[in-house]
Phi, psi and omega in degrees: 000124182302144177259151179294152172264117184268129182232135178237127179238132173270095187295343177291338180271000185282131172282103185300338179291339179275359176283144183220150183275132176244182178299331188240006185165188176259135190232162173218131179270129180231166182225133175257128182243136178299136176281150178292323177228157178292142178292181177301327181251023177083011182292137184257348184218154169246149182254128177242138175289131184285146180244163176290159185298323180298318177296316181294318177297329176282000178093002174292155176233142178293149180288140174281115183249002177173192183215169180216159182230118175266132182298152184303322180285352174258353180295141170300140181277121184289324184280005182295317184293312181299321181302315184295324179291323174300316177297322175294316181297322182292313184297327178296318177297313177309317186289327176293329181277348183056038181284132188282010176234000000 
């Protein structure tokens, strides 16, 4: 059973000018970035208010407005890529040896 992803937002840090009206409510675009290390409370990502491309190209950075915690069973597996590389290297060796299995 999927577990919830917990998100905490400090609404006082939101640039209110970035809020926009949609068909069903008022919205704010945000982006979650993985943290290099888990935070004090186990948070795995930080939430940044998204900026327009023009502002990003001008060197501006969105304000960090919160964090989130992805449950361990929902985390991307870091070891997946090295295992794939090992499998590819093994199959290459197997092709050279002409092993019938």
